[in-house]
N, C-alpha and C positions, 0 to 999 in steps of 0.2 A: 161272706165276705173274704177278701183277699188283702193280707198286709205284710208288707216286706219292710222291715228295718234294718237301716244301717247296712245295706248289701254291699259286699265287695267281692271283686273277682280279680284275680292275678294269676300269672304263670310265669315261671323262669324261662327265659331263652337266651342261650348264649351268654350264661352267667348274670344277666341282668332280669331284674323283674318288670315283666309288662303289665301295667295295669289296665284292664278293659273297662271295668265298673267300680266306680268309687262312691261310697256312702248313698247309696239309693233308697230313698225311702218311698213307698207308695201304698196307695190303699184304694181298692176297687169295691165300692159296694153292691150288693146284691142286686140284679137288674142292669147295673151301668155298663155302658159300651163306651170304651177307651181307647183311642186310636194312639199308637205310638210311632213317632217319625223320626227320622235321623240318616245322615249320610250312610252309604254303605261302609260297612266295616267300623260302625260307631258302638257296635255291641248289642243290637237289638235282638238277634236271634239269640245270643248268648243269655241276656235277661229272660227271654222266654223259656229257654231251658232250665233256668235255676228256678223260675217261678212254676214250671211244670214238674219239679222233682227229678229232672233227667241228669242235670250237672248240680254240683255242691258249691256254694259260694266259700270264697276265703274267708269271710267274716259277714256278722249279721244273721239274720232268721227270718223265716217265711213262716206264716200263719194261714191255715185256710181250713174251713169247716171244723173248727175245735180242735185241731191238730197243729202241732209245731213240727216243721219238717226235721229239725235237728234232734229232735227226741224219737224218731221214729226209726227202727233198724231198716237196713236195705231191702228184705223181704215185706216189712210192714208198710215201706213208703211205696213199694212197687203195687202192692195191693191197693193201698189208699190213692194212687195215682189212677189206677183202673176204675174206681168207684167214683172218684170225685173230679177228675180232670179230662176234659176232651180237648184233642188236639185236630187242626186243621192246616194242611200244608199246599204251597204253591203247586207242587208236583202231582197233587192228589193222593200218591201214595196206596191207591187201591191194590189189593193181592189180584194179580192177573189170573190166577187159576181158580178164583171164587166168583160165583155169581154176584149180582147186584145185593140179591137178599143175603146171601152169606157175607159179605163184606160188611153190609149194615149191621148184621145179627153179631159180628165177632166180639163187641165189648161184652154182650149179654152171654155168650157162650164162656168167655173167660171166667165172668162172674158166676157161672153155672146157674143162670135162672132157670125156672121151670120152663117147660115148653109152651105152655098155654100162655105164659106172659109174653115170652119172646113172639110168639104169633101175634097177639094183640098189638104189641109196640111195633113190629114190622108192619103190620097192616096200616097201622096210623102214620108212620114215617114214609112209607111208600106212596101214600095219597099226599101227605104234607110237601114232599118235594116234585110230586106231579109225575111220579114215574110208576103208577100201579102196574103197568102192562110190560115193565122191564124187568121183573123181578129176577128171571131166568137168564138175562142176558150178561155177557161177560165184558169187563171195563173197554176192551178193545172195540167191543161194538158200540160204544157210547160216543158222543160228542164230549169235547172237553167241558161245557157247560154242564151237561149230564153227569160226568164223573165227579165234578165238584160238588153237585147236588148230592150225590151218594155219600161222598166224604163228609158233607155236613150232617148227614142222618146218621152216619156211623159215631161222629164225634158228640150227638147229642141225644143218642136213643137211651144211654145208661144214665141220663138226667145228670150230668155233672155240676157240681157248684161252680165250676169255673171252666171256661172254654178260650183256649189260645189259638190264635190263627196268624200264622206267617205267611203274609202276602197272598191271600186267599184268590185274589181276582187278578194275580199277577201275569198268569198264562192264558187269560180270557180276554177276547176283543170287547170292547167298551160296552156294547149291548147287553151281550151275555154276562159280563162282569156286574152290570147295574143289576140284573135279575138275580144273579147269585147273592149280591149284595144285600138285596131286599129280602130274600129269603133267610139269610144268615141273620139279620139283625130282627127280623119279625119272630123268628123261631126262638132264638135265645131270649127276646125280651119276654115272649108268652111265657116261658119256662122261669123266668127270672133268675137267669144265670149271669153271672159276671162275664163281660166279654172283653179281651184285651187283643186288639188286631193290629198287627206290625204292619205298615204300609208305607209305599212311596206314593200313593195315589192321593191327589187332593179330594177327589169325589168321595173316597173312603173316609178320609178324615172330618170332612164338612158333616158326613152323616152321624158321626160319634158324638156323645153327649160331651166328652172331653177330649183334648189333645194334647198328648205329653211329648216332648222333645229330648231324644238322648243325643248329647253333644259332648264331645271330650270325656267320657265316661261319667257325666253327671246329668240326672233327670230334672227337667224344669218344664212347667206349664206353658201352654202357647196360648198368650192372651191376644194376639192380633196374626193377621194373615202370614203366612209364610210367601217367601219367594220360590214359587213352584217352578 
């Protein structure tokens, strides 16, 4: 379970304090799929970076998998992030010089899992994303949808407690995006992972268990259809 209590994020600019997020309270239960919507510049990606332990809040705290982020040293937080958090980005962020198999295995390499475990998990995920014959292909030999499927496998292969996805279908056409979305939601649910998806897509939001709106630095539930 992910819990964020009274998060604030602000920075100084030209002598003035710019408040991006204020008094954010959030709880995402195990296996829950939550969509985060809001206008461009509302702070959605900033919130994802805070929840992923990449940035630090100005105030408040984050709890995940029995740990409190503020109580971890920087090296400990880095290791915790590797073990318990998976990231999926709009731009795929695959390493171009690594094959499909090597990109997917990267989290396990960083965690120094034994070779047999790595191979077993790789075989499972290549099958799960329907790319068993593309293991030795490089990212530039794949379509956009295939690259995003590889990114999903890379984000989930180490069995993280939390998966953070920032516009995961933003660079895909509608048909491919729907297929990738099905895959992401089904696989994260099968592993009972908490999933938080930043999106501008009505289709993505409608698939989530719950939709939250970030507006003027504040987070609020969406109880009726937004004007998309």
